[in-house]
C-alpha positions in Angstrom: 49.6 -6.3 -71.9 50.9 -7.5 -68.6 50.5 -4.0 -67.1 46.9 -3.8 -68.3 46.2 -7.2 -66.8 47.6 -6.1 -63.5 45.6 -2.9 -63.6 42.4 -4.9 -64.4 43.0 -7.2 -61.5 43.6 -4.3 -59.1 40.4 -2.7 -60.2 38.4 -5.9 -59.7 40.1 -6.2 -56.2 39.1 -2.6 -55.3 35.5 -3.3 -56.4 35.3 -6.4 -54.2 36.7 -4.4 -51.2 34.8 -1.2 -51.6 31.5 -2.2 -53.2 32.0 0.5 -55.8 32.1 -0.8 -59.3 35.4 0.0 -60.9 35.6 -3.1 -63.0 32.8 -5.0 -64.8 34.4 -7.9 -66.7 31.2 -9.6 -67.6 27.8 -8.2 -68.8 24.8 -10.3 -69.6 22.6 -8.7 -72.3 19.1 -9.8 -73.2 18.6 -8.5 -76.8 15.1 -9.9 -77.2 12.4 -10.7 -74.7 10.7 -13.5 -76.6 11.7 -17.1 -76.9 11.2 -19.7 -79.6 10.6 -22.5 -77.1 7.9 -23.1 -74.6 9.9 -24.9 -71.8 8.0 -26.3 -68.9 10.5 -24.8 -66.3 10.4 -21.3 -67.7 7.8 -18.6 -68.2 9.6 -16.3 -70.6 7.6 -17.6 -73.6 4.3 -16.8 -71.9 5.0 -13.1 -72.5 6.0 -13.3 -76.2 3.1 -11.1 -77.2 4.6 -8.2 -75.2 7.7 -7.8 -77.3 10.7 -5.9 -75.9 14.1 -5.6 -77.4 17.3 -3.7 -77.1 18.1 -1.2 -79.8 21.4 -0.1 -81.5 21.1 3.2 -79.6 20.8 1.3 -76.3 24.0 -0.6 -77.1 25.9 2.5 -78.2 24.9 4.1 -74.9 26.6 1.3 -73.0 30.0 1.5 -74.7 31.4 4.3 -72.5 30.7 2.3 -69.4 32.1 -0.9 -71.0 35.3 1.0 -71.8 35.5 2.6 -68.3 34.9 -0.7 -66.5 37.1 -2.8 -68.8 34.3 -5.2 -69.9 35.9 -8.3 -71.4 32.9 -10.6 -72.2 29.3 -10.1 -73.1 26.9 -13.1 -72.7 23.9 -12.8 -75.1 21.0 -14.3 -73.3 17.2 -14.1 -73.4 14.7 -15.1 -74.5 16.3 -16.1 -77.7 18.9 -13.4 -78.5 19.0 -14.4 -82.2 15.4 -13.1 -82.6 16.6 -9.5 -82.4 17.1 -8.4 -86.0 20.1 -6.3 -84.9 21.8 -9.2 -83.2 24.8 -9.4 -85.5 25.2 -5.7 -85.7 25.4 -5.7 -81.8 28.2 -8.3 -82.1 30.1 -6.2 -84.7 29.9 -3.2 -82.4 31.1 -5.2 -79.4 33.9 -6.9 -81.3 35.3 -3.5 -82.4 35.7 -2.8 -78.6 37.7 -6.0 -78.2 34.8 -7.7 -76.3 34.3 -11.4 -76.5 30.8 -12.6 -77.2 29.1 -15.8 -75.9 25.7 -16.7 -77.1 23.2 -18.7 -74.9 20.7 -20.2 -77.3 17.9 -22.7 -77.8 19.9 -23.8 -80.9 16.9 -23.9 -83.2 18.4 -21.5 -85.8 22.1 -22.3 -85.5 22.3 -23.8 -89.0 20.4 -20.9 -90.6 22.8 -18.4 -89.0 26.0 -20.5 -89.1 28.1 -18.2 -91.3 27.4 -15.1 -89.2 27.8 -16.9 -85.9 31.2 -18.1 -87.0 32.2 -14.6 -87.9 30.9 -12.6 -84.9 30.4 -15.0 -81.9 33.3 -16.5 -79.9 31.4 -19.5 -78.5 27.9 -20.8 -78.1 26.1 -22.4 -75.1 23.0 -24.4 -76.1 20.2 -25.9 -73.9 19.9 -29.6 -73.9 17.1 -31.3 -71.9 17.3 -35.0 -72.8 17.4 -37.4 -75.7 15.4 -36.5 -78.8 11.9 -37.4 -77.5 12.3 -35.9 -74.1 14.1 -32.7 -75.3 11.2 -32.0 -77.7 8.6 -32.7 -75.0 10.2 -30.4 -72.4 10.8 -27.7 -75.0 7.2 -28.1 -76.3 8.6 -27.7 -79.9 8.5 -30.4 -82.6 11.9 -31.4 -84.0 13.7 -29.1 -81.5 16.4 -31.7 -80.9 16.9 -32.4 -84.6 17.3 -28.7 -85.4 19.7 -28.3 -82.5 21.8 -31.3 -83.5 21.9 -30.3 -87.2 22.9 -26.8 -86.3 25.7 -27.9 -84.0 27.1 -30.5 -86.5 26.8 -28.0 -89.4 28.9 -25.5 -87.6 31.4 -28.1 -86.5 31.8 -29.4 -90.0 32.8 -25.9 -91.1 35.0 -25.1 -88.1 35.7 -28.1 -85.8 37.5 -25.9 -83.3 34.6 -23.6 -82.7 33.4 -24.1 -79.1 29.8 -25.2 -78.6 28.9 -26.4 -75.1 25.6 -27.6 -73.6 23.8 -26.6 -70.4 21.1 -28.9 -68.9 18.6 -28.2 -66.2 18.0 -31.3 -64.1 14.5 -31.6 -62.7 11.6 -34.0 -62.0 10.9 -34.6 -65.7 14.4 -35.6 -66.9 16.5 -36.6 -63.9 16.1 -40.3 -64.6 17.3 -39.7 -68.1 20.5 -37.9 -67.0 22.8 -40.5 -68.6 21.1 -40.1 -72.0 21.7 -36.3 -71.8 25.4 -37.0 -71.5 25.3 -39.5 -74.3 23.3 -37.1 -76.5 25.8 -34.3 -75.9 28.6 -36.6 -77.0 26.7 -37.8 -80.0 25.9 -34.2 -80.9 29.7 -33.4 -80.8 29.3 -30.7 -78.1 32.6 -29.7 -76.5 31.2 -29.9 -73.0 28.0 -30.3 -71.0 27.2 -28.7 -67.6 24.3 -29.3 -65.2 22.3 -27.3 -62.7 19.1 -27.8 -60.7 15.9 -26.0 -61.7 15.0 -22.7 -60.1 11.4 -22.9 -58.8 11.4 -20.3 -56.1 12.4 -16.9 -57.6 11.0 -14.2 -59.9 13.6 -15.0 -62.6 12.6 -16.3 -66.0 9.7 -13.8 -66.3 7.7 -14.9 -63.2 5.8 -11.9 -62.2 4.1 -14.0 -59.6 6.0 -16.6 -57.7 5.1 -20.2 -58.5 2.6 -21.8 -56.2 3.6 -25.0 -54.4 1.6 -27.2 -56.8 3.3 -25.5 -59.8 6.7 -25.9 -58.2 6.1 -29.6 -57.8 5.6 -30.0 -61.5 9.4 -29.4 -61.7 10.6 -30.0 -58.2 11.4 -33.6 -57.3 9.1 -35.3 -54.8 10.7 -36.3 -51.5 10.3 -40.0 -52.3 12.3 -39.5 -55.5 15.4 -38.2 -53.7 17.0 -41.6 -53.1 16.7 -42.4 -56.8 18.4 -39.1 -57.6 21.2 -39.7 -55.1 21.8 -43.2 -56.5 21.9 -41.8 -60.1 24.4 -39.1 -59.2 26.7 -41.7 -57.8 26.2 -44.0 -60.9 27.1 -41.1 -63.2 30.2 -40.3 -61.2 31.3 -44.0 -61.5 30.2 -44.6 -65.1 31.4 -41.3 -66.6 34.7 -41.0 -64.8 36.5 -40.3 -68.0 34.1 -37.5 -69.0 34.5 -36.0 -65.5 38.3 -36.2 -65.6 38.5 -34.8 -69.1 36.0 -32.0 -68.1 33.6 -33.0 -70.8 31.2 -32.9 -67.9 32.0 -29.4 -66.6 31.1 -30.1 -62.9 33.3 -32.0 -60.4 31.7 -35.0 -58.6 31.3 -32.7 -55.6 29.2 -30.2 -57.6 27.1 -33.0 -59.1 26.3 -34.1 -55.6 25.2 -30.6 -54.8 22.3 -31.0 -57.3 21.0 -33.8 -55.1 21.7 -31.5 -52.0 19.7 -28.7 -53.6 16.6 -30.8 -54.0 17.0 -32.5 -50.7 17.1 -29.1 -49.0 13.5 -28.4 -50.0 12.5 -31.2 -47.6 15.0 -30.1 -44.9 17.2 -33.2 -45.3 20.2 -30.8 -45.3 20.9 -27.1 -45.8 21.0 -25.7 -49.3 24.5 -26.3 -50.7 27.1 -23.7 -49.9 28.1 -21.4 -52.8 30.6 -18.7 -53.2 29.3 -16.0 -55.5 30.4 -12.5 -56.4 28.2 -11.9 -59.4 26.8 -8.5 -58.3 30.4 -7.2 -58.0 31.8 -8.5 -61.3 28.8 -8.6 -63.7 25.4 -7.2 -64.4 22.3 -8.2 -66.3 20.6 -5.8 -68.8 17.2 -7.0 -69.9 15.4 -6.4 -73.2 13.6 -3.3 -71.9 16.7 -1.8 -70.5 16.2 -2.9 -66.9 19.5 -3.4 -65.0 19.8 -6.1 -62.4 22.8 -7.2 -60.2 22.1 -10.7 -61.4 19.3 -12.8 -62.8 17.6 -13.2 -59.5 17.8 -9.9 -57.6 15.5 -6.9 -57.9 16.2 -4.2 -60.5 18.6 -1.3 -59.9 17.5 1.0 -62.6 17.0 1.3 -66.4 19.6 2.4 -69.1 16.9 4.4 -70.8 16.6 6.6 -67.8 20.2 6.7 -66.5 23.7 5.6 -67.7 24.9 2.2 -66.7 27.7 3.9 -64.7 25.2 6.0 -62.8 23.0 3.0 -62.1 25.7 0.6 -60.9 27.3 3.2 -58.6 24.2 4.9 -57.3 23.7 5.0 -53.5 21.0 2.4 -53.8 23.3 0.0 -55.7 26.3 0.5 -53.5 24.1 0.0 -50.4 22.7 -3.2 -51.9 26.2 -4.7 -52.4 27.4 -3.6 -49.0 24.4 -5.2 -47.2 24.2 -8.4 -49.4 25.2 -11.4 -47.4 25.4 -14.3 -49.8 25.4 -16.8 -47.0 22.1 -15.6 -45.5 20.2 -13.8 -48.2 17.1 -15.9 -49.0 17.5 -15.4 -52.8 21.2 -16.3 -52.7 20.7 -19.3 -50.5 18.3 -20.9 -53.0 20.2 -19.7 -56.1 20.9 -22.4 -58.7 23.3 -20.4 -60.9 26.2 -18.5 -59.4 29.4 -16.9 -60.5 32.7 -16.5 -58.6 35.2 -14.6 -60.6 38.6 -14.0 -59.0 40.4 -10.6 -59.5 43.2 -12.3 -61.5 41.0 -14.3 -63.9 42.4 -14.1 -67.4 40.0 -13.5 -70.3 42.6 -14.0 -73.1 
């Protein structure tokens, strides 16, 4: 086991040094293109009528690359991954390969699928936007909060040790309710809650056309709201010191302050917060139609229905992309809200 771990670390190191993928510890799969919510900060649901989904054949075709690159974890994202009728079959196939599975979900059908989730999924990350009234309004789905809470608590009653964490996007519509999000996460019995700012400037989340400035400002804080956000961040750091020290709140105080820094950067009060990211070297995103991206935000590299994942990730085009990508200056990376920095020796046990 130790020899395998050292080998994996060496392969990750070689990937980072040479830009040739020899190790791919994390893969994000989008099994289904549609979503069961209609969130104000996301356009995925607007294309629900044009259904796309991964097939069992698609997944089987990926296994050789997963074995070759030592994939350790698959994040099931979307859309809502549970909408794919083959979702649990996918999980069974991946588990047989020794791959851990994390599910990113709206949480609307956790209770309905509890038994199979406990059997096939290693942990769940749910979206939480506010207290009950605000969460339902942002999701545009009646009783969304109630279904989420019931699902989480139903699973926890069966298996208290099963890990369910929350993720919350902080933006214009909910930043003043930030403390109630933390309180709701505690009341819901989540194991942890994490926060990030809203992406308003990329093609991610099914935006074929970039949002216009008026559309961005439906989610982006106004400049005159920045002092209130800054004060609120400091209040949270002071009031929820135990939750921060215990890591119930995933971010450090410094990272919480970066959420203010991100919004302030749109008005040139400061540069966009520095981030250290190696996502294109340690992970990839495979969308519901087979499209392969280096991360959520960058342009496609190919499609698994045309070429193997190995061929796509190590094509001349893909290697050149990684060689030329400067995280510190690339316009997409500079404004990125979600980044990954996986060290070669990170343990997935």
